[in-house]
BAVEX-376807 format. One record per residue (C-alpha): residue number from 1; residue in one letter; x, z negated, y. Coordinates in steps of 0.25 Angstrom, whole numbers. Last residue first. Layout:
N
PT,fivo,midren,c1,c3,c2
PT,NUM,A,X,Z,Y
...
This chain:
322
PT,fivo,midren,c1,c3,c2
PT,322,V,336,-378,444
PT,321,K,345,-368,451
PT,320,Y,359,-367,444
PT,319,S,370,-375,442
PT,318,L,375,-382,454
PT,317,T,387,-390,453
PT,316,N,388,-406,459
PT,315,E,400,-413,465
PT,314,R,397,-425,467
PT,313,E,404,-437,475
PT,312,F,409,-450,477
PT,311,G,422,-452,486
PT,310,Q,433,-446,491
PT,309,T,442,-457,491
PT,308,L,439,-464,483
PT,307,D,435,-454,471
PT,306,Y,421,-454,464
PT,305,T,419,-438,460
PT,304,I,407,-433,452
PT,303,K,408,-420,449
PT,302,V,395,-412,446
PT,301,S,391,-401,436
PT,300,D,378,-390,433
PT,299,V,370,-397,443
PT,298,L,356,-389,440
PT,297,Y,350,-385,454
PT,296,N,339,-388,464
PT,295,G,337,-379,477
PT,294,Q,338,-378,490
PT,293,R,339,-364,496
PT,292,D,327,-360,503
PT,291,P,328,-375,510
PT,290,E,340,-370,519
PT,289,E,342,-381,529
PT,288,T,336,-391,522
PT,287,D,345,-388,510
PT,286,V,342,-398,496
PT,285,I,350,-394,485
PT,284,Q,342,-402,473
PT,283,I,353,-404,462
PT,282,T,348,-406,448
PT,281,D,355,-414,436
PT,280,G,366,-408,426
PT,279,A,376,-412,429
PT,278,H,374,-426,436
PT,277,T,372,-429,452
PT,276,R,370,-442,456
PT,275,P,365,-440,472
PT,274,T,374,-447,474
PT,273,G,390,-447,475
PT,272,F,390,-439,485
PT,271,G,387,-424,488
PT,270,S,393,-412,481
PT,269,I,386,-399,480
PT,268,T,394,-385,470
PT,267,G,390,-371,468
PT,266,S,378,-363,467
PT,265,Y,366,-364,475
PT,264,G,353,-357,474
PT,263,D,344,-343,470
PT,262,F,344,-343,455
PT,261,C,352,-334,446
PT,260,L,358,-344,434
PT,259,Q,345,-352,432
PT,258,Q,337,-340,432
PT,257,L,346,-334,421
PT,256,K,347,-347,412
PT,255,A,330,-344,411
PT,254,D,331,-330,409
PT,253,A,341,-331,399
PT,252,F,333,-344,391
PT,251,K,320,-333,391
PT,250,K,326,-321,388
PT,249,L,333,-330,377
PT,248,E,320,-335,372
PT,247,D,312,-320,371
PT,246,L,323,-317,363
PT,245,T,321,-326,353
PT,244,A,333,-338,352
PT,243,G,340,-343,339
PT,242,P,351,-347,345
PT,241,I,351,-347,362
PT,240,K,366,-342,366
PT,239,I,366,-342,381
PT,238,E,375,-332,390
PT,237,F,378,-333,406
PT,236,L,385,-321,411
PT,235,S,391,-320,425
PT,234,S,388,-308,431
PT,233,D,398,-299,434
PT,232,H,394,-285,427
PT,231,E,380,-284,434
PT,230,K,367,-287,422
PT,229,S,364,-299,428
PT,228,G,354,-307,423
PT,227,T,348,-308,408
PT,226,E,351,-304,393
PT,225,Y,344,-305,379
PT,224,M,352,-308,366
PT,223,I,348,-308,353
PT,222,P,354,-310,339
PT,221,K,353,-299,328
PT,220,K,346,-307,317
PT,219,G,352,-315,307
PT,218,N,340,-325,307
PT,217,R,347,-335,316
PT,216,L,346,-327,327
PT,215,N,357,-328,339
PT,214,S,351,-329,351
PT,213,T,358,-324,364
PT,212,A,356,-327,381
PT,211,R,364,-319,388
PT,210,V,363,-321,405
PT,209,H,367,-312,415
PT,208,V,370,-318,429
PT,207,K,374,-312,443
PT,206,V,369,-322,452
PT,205,D,367,-314,466
PT,204,D,354,-312,465
PT,203,A,350,-329,462
PT,202,R,355,-331,474
PT,201,H,365,-339,479
PT,200,Y,369,-351,487
PT,199,K,384,-356,488
PT,198,L,386,-371,486
PT,197,S,400,-378,489
PT,196,N,395,-391,494
PT,195,N,399,-403,501
PT,194,K,394,-420,501
PT,193,V,380,-414,501
PT,192,T,369,-429,501
PT,191,P,375,-432,516
PT,190,T,365,-420,520
PT,189,Y,365,-405,524
PT,188,F,362,-401,510
PT,187,T,353,-409,503
PT,186,Y,358,-412,489
PT,185,T,347,-419,479
PT,184,H,347,-424,463
PT,183,T,338,-421,451
PT,182,K,339,-428,440
PT,181,E,329,-425,431
PT,180,S,339,-416,421
PT,179,M,338,-402,415
PT,178,G,350,-398,421
PT,177,V,353,-388,406
PT,176,K,342,-382,403
PT,175,F,347,-369,404
PT,174,P,361,-370,397
PT,173,W,354,-375,385
PT,172,L,356,-389,383
PT,171,C,360,-400,374
PT,170,T,358,-415,379
PT,169,L,366,-425,372
PT,168,T,359,-438,373
PT,167,G,368,-450,373
PT,166,D,369,-455,388
PT,165,T,373,-441,392
PT,164,L,377,-429,385
PT,163,S,377,-415,389
PT,162,T,378,-400,381
PT,161,Y,375,-388,389
PT,160,F,371,-377,376
PT,159,G,375,-362,379
PT,158,Y,375,-357,364
PT,157,Q,388,-355,358
PT,156,E,397,-363,368
PT,155,Q,389,-372,372
PT,154,L,385,-378,358
PT,153,S,400,-377,355
PT,152,I,404,-385,366
PT,151,L,394,-395,360
PT,150,V,401,-393,347
PT,149,R,413,-398,352
PT,148,F,406,-410,360
PT,147,T,401,-415,345
PT,146,S,415,-412,341
PT,145,A,419,-402,330
PT,144,N,426,-400,318
PT,143,E,419,-385,313
PT,142,I,403,-386,321
PT,141,E,396,-376,312
PT,140,F,381,-371,318
PT,139,Q,372,-360,311
PT,138,G,359,-359,319
PT,137,L,358,-366,333
PT,136,N,342,-371,332
PT,135,V,339,-374,344
PT,134,E,329,-387,352
PT,133,P,335,-387,363
PT,132,C,344,-401,364
PT,131,V,342,-416,370
PT,130,I,351,-426,359
PT,129,K,350,-442,358
PT,128,L,365,-444,354
PT,127,G,367,-453,340
PT,126,P,375,-441,333
PT,125,A,382,-429,343
PT,124,V,385,-418,333
PT,123,F,373,-418,323
PT,122,Q,365,-421,332
PT,121,L,366,-411,341
PT,120,L,368,-399,329
PT,119,E,354,-405,324
PT,118,K,350,-403,340
PT,117,L,355,-389,342
PT,116,T,349,-385,328
PT,115,I,357,-382,317
PT,114,T,357,-369,306
PT,113,K,367,-366,294
PT,112,W,375,-379,299
PT,111,A,390,-382,298
PT,110,K,397,-394,299
PT,109,K,410,-403,306
PT,108,F,409,-413,316
PT,107,T,419,-419,325
PT,106,N,418,-431,333
PT,105,R,429,-435,348
PT,104,K,422,-425,357
PT,103,F,409,-432,356
PT,102,P,417,-445,358
PT,101,Y,418,-440,373
PT,100,F,405,-434,375
PT,99,E,399,-446,384
PT,98,D,409,-441,394
PT,97,D,424,-441,396
PT,96,V,434,-447,406
PT,95,H,447,-446,410
PT,94,L,453,-458,416
PT,93,V,463,-458,427
PT,92,L,474,-468,429
PT,91,P,478,-468,444
PT,90,A,490,-468,440
PT,89,G,494,-459,427
PT,88,S,489,-462,412
PT,87,E,477,-452,411
PT,86,I,466,-458,401
PT,85,E,458,-448,394
PT,84,Q,445,-448,390
PT,83,L,438,-461,393
PT,82,Y,423,-461,389
PT,81,G,410,-457,392
PT,80,K,401,-462,406
PT,79,F,398,-455,420
PT,78,E,392,-457,432
PT,77,Q,385,-472,433
PT,76,Q,381,-475,446
PT,75,P,388,-486,456
PT,74,D,383,-493,465
PT,73,G,391,-502,473
PT,72,D,389,-494,485
PT,71,Y,389,-480,479
PT,70,G,392,-474,466
PT,69,L,400,-472,452
PT,68,W,400,-477,440
PT,67,I,409,-472,428
PT,66,S,407,-477,412
PT,65,V,420,-474,403
PT,64,Q,418,-477,387
PT,63,D,433,-477,380
PT,62,G,437,-467,374
PT,61,S,449,-465,378
PT,60,K,458,-478,381
PT,59,L,459,-489,394
PT,58,L,462,-502,392
PT,57,D,478,-500,389
PT,56,L,475,-490,401
PT,55,I,473,-498,411
PT,54,S,485,-507,408
PT,53,K,480,-523,406
PT,52,D,480,-533,420
PT,51,R,466,-531,417
PT,50,F,466,-517,423
PT,49,K,481,-509,426
PT,48,S,485,-496,431
PT,47,Y,469,-499,437
PT,46,N,479,-503,451
PT,45,R,480,-486,450
PT,44,P,465,-483,453
PT,43,L,456,-476,443
PT,42,T,454,-460,441
PT,41,L,443,-457,435
PT,40,T,440,-444,426
PT,39,A,424,-439,423
PT,38,K,422,-429,413
PT,37,N,406,-423,408
PT,36,G,406,-417,394
PT,35,L,402,-402,390
PT,34,T,402,-393,403
PT,33,K,389,-385,406
PT,32,V,382,-397,414
PT,31,S,394,-402,418
PT,30,E,399,-417,422
PT,29,E,413,-423,428
PT,28,I,416,-437,434
PT,27,E,427,-438,445
PT,26,V,430,-453,447
PT,25,K,441,-456,456
PT,24,N,451,-468,461
PT,23,V,443,-480,453
PT,22,S,435,-493,458
PT,21,N,426,-502,452
PT,20,F,432,-498,436
PT,19,E,428,-507,424
PT,18,L,436,-508,410
PT,17,Y,426,-510,397
PT,16,K,422,-520,387
PT,15,A,409,-521,382
PT,14,D,403,-511,390
PT,13,T,412,-499,383
PT,12,G,427,-497,390
PT,11,I,428,-489,402
PT,10,R,419,-492,417
PT,9,V,419,-487,431
PT,8,R,414,-490,441
PT,7,C,412,-483,455
PT,6,C,408,-485,470
PT,5,P,406,-476,482
PT,4,E,403,-483,496
PT,3,R,394,-477,504
PT,2,Y,393,-472,518
PT,1,M,380,-470,525
């Protein structure tokens, strides 16, 4: 049964805004691993003027943006953020950052002899609800850096993955990412699946080496635990856990190895605009011809595309088996 894609874009505040009910194209990119999601809007040429004014005079960087996409006159909110860049050509292309936009434009400078992860996040992101593990980072210094740069530093140094949604800042270990309660089903050989490039592999075929290290705060030598493949062409996954004991390192590293090495699919699977998958959700793959290959997978990233000529689809990249 054919369904008619629909779209609504609102730029500005609730009190004063521009609204577009037709756009040429919307692209939204979400990722668990990459800090900050992005959207790109392409407006029709007939929007070069709006209410007898040049649209370039009505838009400015920092304007709030909300995007709704859906079918049959029932669009659902897919993205909200801030106008980051306006291309001046025709058709007009708008680049939109997510809720991290204002946190790229502040600056902090401070040093601590010891600080917990939660205390640090409360300092650089005041007013937000913080969800994070109880971790003492030890000595930490911010040297004229924005909140966004501090979060990137936390990912580079310790592997924390961070997201910001509706005023809640979530910062988790990589082996804890994907705790969303939302599960969506794709069934092979049915209209739910548009196409896929999935490959099935066995756990023994995945060559991964996991290295976990801990810098102790009592001046003792750092400790390390390694597990997984010892072959020279193995991919290396490193994780740093401040203050962890050897038993804790072993627990974390073994859990991560189990996530990375599994019997199951890797690659991408594309569907239409629904089900409404997002990065961090879970996809249940149903295969009636080979039921032993069925399973649940973390959605590592999603590319959402709404196009007047190509329709409305979501391309999901799978991560580990949930």
